[in-house]
C-alpha positions in Angstrom: -0.3 -9.6 -22.3 -0.8 -12.2 -19.9 1.0 -11.8 -16.7 0.7 -12.0 -12.9 -0.2 -9.0 -10.5 0.5 -9.4 -6.8 -1.2 -6.4 -4.8 -0.2 -5.1 -1.6 -2.5 -3.2 0.5 -2.5 -0.1 2.6 -2.3 0.2 6.2 -5.8 -0.8 8.2 -6.7 -3.4 5.0 -6.5 -7.1 4.3 -6.7 -8.4 1.1 -10.1 -8.7 0.5 -10.0 -4.7 -0.1 -8.4 -5.5 -3.8 -11.4 -7.6 -5.0 -13.0 -5.3 -6.9 -10.1 -4.7 -9.0 -9.0 -8.3 -8.9 -11.7 -9.4 -10.8 -11.1 -6.5 -13.5 -7.7 -7.7 -13.4 -8.9 -11.3 -14.2 -11.3 -10.4 -16.9 -8.6 -8.5 -18.9 -6.7 -12.8 -18.5 -4.5 -11.7 -15.6 -3.4 -13.5 -13.0 -3.8 -12.2 -9.4 -2.9 -12.8 -5.9 -4.1 -10.4 -3.2 -2.7 -11.5 0.4 -3.5 -10.5 3.8 -0.7 -9.4 5.3 0.6 -10.9 8.8 -0.7 -8.7 11.8 -3.5 -7.5 9.6 -6.0 -10.3 9.4 -8.8 -11.0 11.8 -7.6 -12.3 15.1 -4.1 -11.7 14.9 -2.3 -10.2 17.6 -0.7 -6.7 16.4 2.1 -6.9 18.5 3.9 -10.8 17.7 5.2 -9.0 13.7 7.5 -6.8 12.7 7.7 -4.8 10.0 10.4 -7.6 8.1 8.0 -10.6 9.0 5.5 -8.4 6.6 8.6 -8.4 3.9 9.4 -12.3 4.2 5.6 -12.7 3.7 5.5 -11.1 0.4 8.6 -12.9 -0.7 7.4 -16.1 0.5 4.3 -16.3 -0.9 6.0 -15.4 -4.3 8.6 -17.7 -4.4 6.3 -21.0 -2.9 4.1 -20.1 -5.5 7.2 -20.0 -8.2 5.6 -16.6 -9.8 7.5 -15.4 -12.5 6.8 -11.9 -14.2 5.2 -10.2 -11.6 4.1 -6.9 -11.4 4.2 -6.1 -7.7 2.1 -3.4 -6.7 2.2 -1.5 -3.2 -0.6 0.8 -2.1 0.4 3.5 0.3 2.1 1.9 3.1 2.1 -1.1 1.4 5.4 0.9 -1.1 7.8 0.0 2.4 6.3 -3.7 1.7 7.4 -3.9 -1.7 10.3 -1.7 -1.6 11.5 -4.3 1.0 10.8 -7.6 -1.1 12.0 -6.6 -4.3 15.6 -6.8 -4.0 15.0 -10.3 -3.0 12.5 -10.8 -5.9 14.1 -9.0 -8.8 14.5 -12.0 -11.0 10.9 -12.8 -10.9 9.2 -9.0 -11.0 8.3 -7.8 -14.5 7.8 -4.3 -12.9 6.9 -2.6 -9.4 3.9 -0.1 -9.2 3.4 2.3 -6.2 0.0 3.9 -6.4 0.4 6.6 -4.0 2.4 4.5 -1.6 5.3 5.8 0.4 8.9 5.4 -0.9 11.5 4.1 1.7 14.6 7.0 2.4 17.4 6.0 4.2 16.8 5.6 8.1 13.3 7.1 7.7 10.2 5.2 8.7 6.4 5.8 7.5 6.2 8.1 10.5 9.0 10.4 9.8 7.0 10.8 6.4 4.1 11.9 7.9 2.3 15.5 9.0 2.8 16.2 12.7 -1.2 15.8 13.1 -0.8 12.0 12.0 2.5 11.4 14.2 0.1 12.7 17.3 -2.7 10.7 16.2 -0.9 7.9 15.6 0.7 8.3 19.2 -2.2 8.3 20.9 -3.9 5.2 19.3 -0.8 3.7 20.5 -0.9 4.4 23.8 -4.6 4.2 24.0 -4.8 0.7 22.4 -3.1 -1.5 25.3 -1.6 -3.8 22.2 0.6 -0.9 20.6 -1.9 -0.5 17.5 -3.2 2.3 15.7 -6.7 2.3 14.8 -8.0 4.7 11.9 -10.7 7.3 13.5 -14.0 7.4 10.8 -13.9 11.3 10.4 -10.6 11.1 9.0 -10.8 8.5 7.2 -14.3 9.9 5.7 -12.7 13.0 5.0 -9.0 12.4 3.8 -9.3 8.8 2.5 -12.5 8.1 1.4 -14.6 11.5 0.2 -15.5 10.6 -3.0 -18.0 8.0 -1.6 -21.6 8.1 -0.2 -21.6 7.6 3.9 -22.8 4.7 4.3 -20.2 3.1 2.2 -17.8 4.9 3.7 -19.1 3.4 7.5 -19.3 -0.4 5.6 -15.8 0.1 4.6 -14.5 1.8 7.9 -16.1 -1.0 9.8 -14.1 -4.1 8.1 -10.8 -2.3 8.4 -8.4 -3.7 11.4 -6.3 -1.4 13.7 -2.7 -1.2 12.2 0.4 -2.4 14.5 2.1 0.8 15.3 5.8 -0.8 14.3 4.9 -1.1 11.1 4.8 2.5 10.6 8.2 3.1 13.1 10.4 0.6 11.2 12.2 1.4 8.7 13.2 -0.3 5.1 16.1 0.2 2.8 15.9 2.3 0.4 15.8 0.8 -3.4 19.2 1.0 -5.4 17.2 0.9 -8.8 20.3 0.9 -10.9 21.2 -2.6 -9.1 17.4 -3.7 -8.6 17.2 -3.7 -12.8 13.1 -3.3 -12.4 11.5 -1.1 -14.2 9.5 1.1 -11.5 5.9 3.4 -11.9 4.4 6.0 -9.7 0.8 6.0 -9.8 -0.9 9.3 -8.0 -4.6 9.2 -7.3 -6.1 12.3 -9.4 -8.3 13.2 -6.2 -5.7 11.8 -3.0 -5.7 13.8 -0.1 -4.6 11.5 2.4 -1.4 13.1 2.5 -1.7 17.2 2.1 -0.3 18.5 -1.2 3.0 20.6 -0.3 5.5 19.6 1.7 4.1 16.3 2.8 2.4 15.5 -0.6 2.4 12.4 -2.5 5.0 14.0 -5.5 8.2 13.8 -3.2 7.9 9.7 -3.5 7.7 9.6 -7.6 10.8 12.1 -7.1 12.3 9.7 -5.1 11.8 7.2 -7.9 13.4 9.3 -10.5 10.1 8.9 -12.5 7.1 11.6 -13.4 3.8 10.5 -11.5 0.7 9.0 -13.5 -2.8 9.9 -13.3 -5.0 7.4 -11.5 -8.4 7.7 -10.8 -10.0 9.1 -7.1 -9.3 8.8 -4.2 -6.9 7.2 -1.9 -9.7 4.2 -1.9 -9.7 4.5 -5.3 -10.1 0.6 -5.2 -13.4 0.7 -4.0 -14.7 3.4 -5.7 -13.3 3.3 -9.3 -12.0 -0.3 -9.4 -12.7 -0.4 -13.1 -10.5 2.9 -14.0 -7.5 1.7 -11.4 -7.1 -1.9 -13.1 -6.8 -0.4 -16.1 -4.2 2.2 -14.7 -2.5 -0.3 -13.3 -2.6 -2.5 -16.5 -1.3 0.7 -18.5 1.4 1.1 -15.8 
């Protein structure tokens, strides 16, 4: 059944990252929008925006285009964005899909949800940046985010990433009230996703917050590049 997908990226990415998946979804008859969020476009000042501005931008896109029957997908950090936008867009949503994504808890930011080594990385990068932003070191990206790609592909994609405004990691979003929201939710978990380590800090806890069982998705944390056809199929099944 045809519908509309709005795909929200994770940290460091722009809407360009969805193109391989978007092409697959469009071939299946879906309308697809892939916004680049404020602060994550080339040339943006990372100090100029708050996480609330990002949420506002998604709401304004959906309302401005008068979109209906929307499947709103959030990847990784994008889980905070779609959780913030969903209550304001509930009447327009078909489903809310978290793909290896953070799900907010009361008073907790993304920074509060990641392991201490990531916190130290974020703190150091933000302090050294001069504009309170966090760049993703290639070695971390290679080992944890996109290990299922050849090195030349890893370096090409890594070279397109932009520094993430640190405040996007430290500002919280209100948790979803699913009974009030009245929108079905799904959680897709990459079968080879090690961007968060298994165990205490693993992705499964976010599916538990939604009260759903995780559904399998292909590949690593960056399957949008390495397994786009299968990832698009997982979105359609969700």
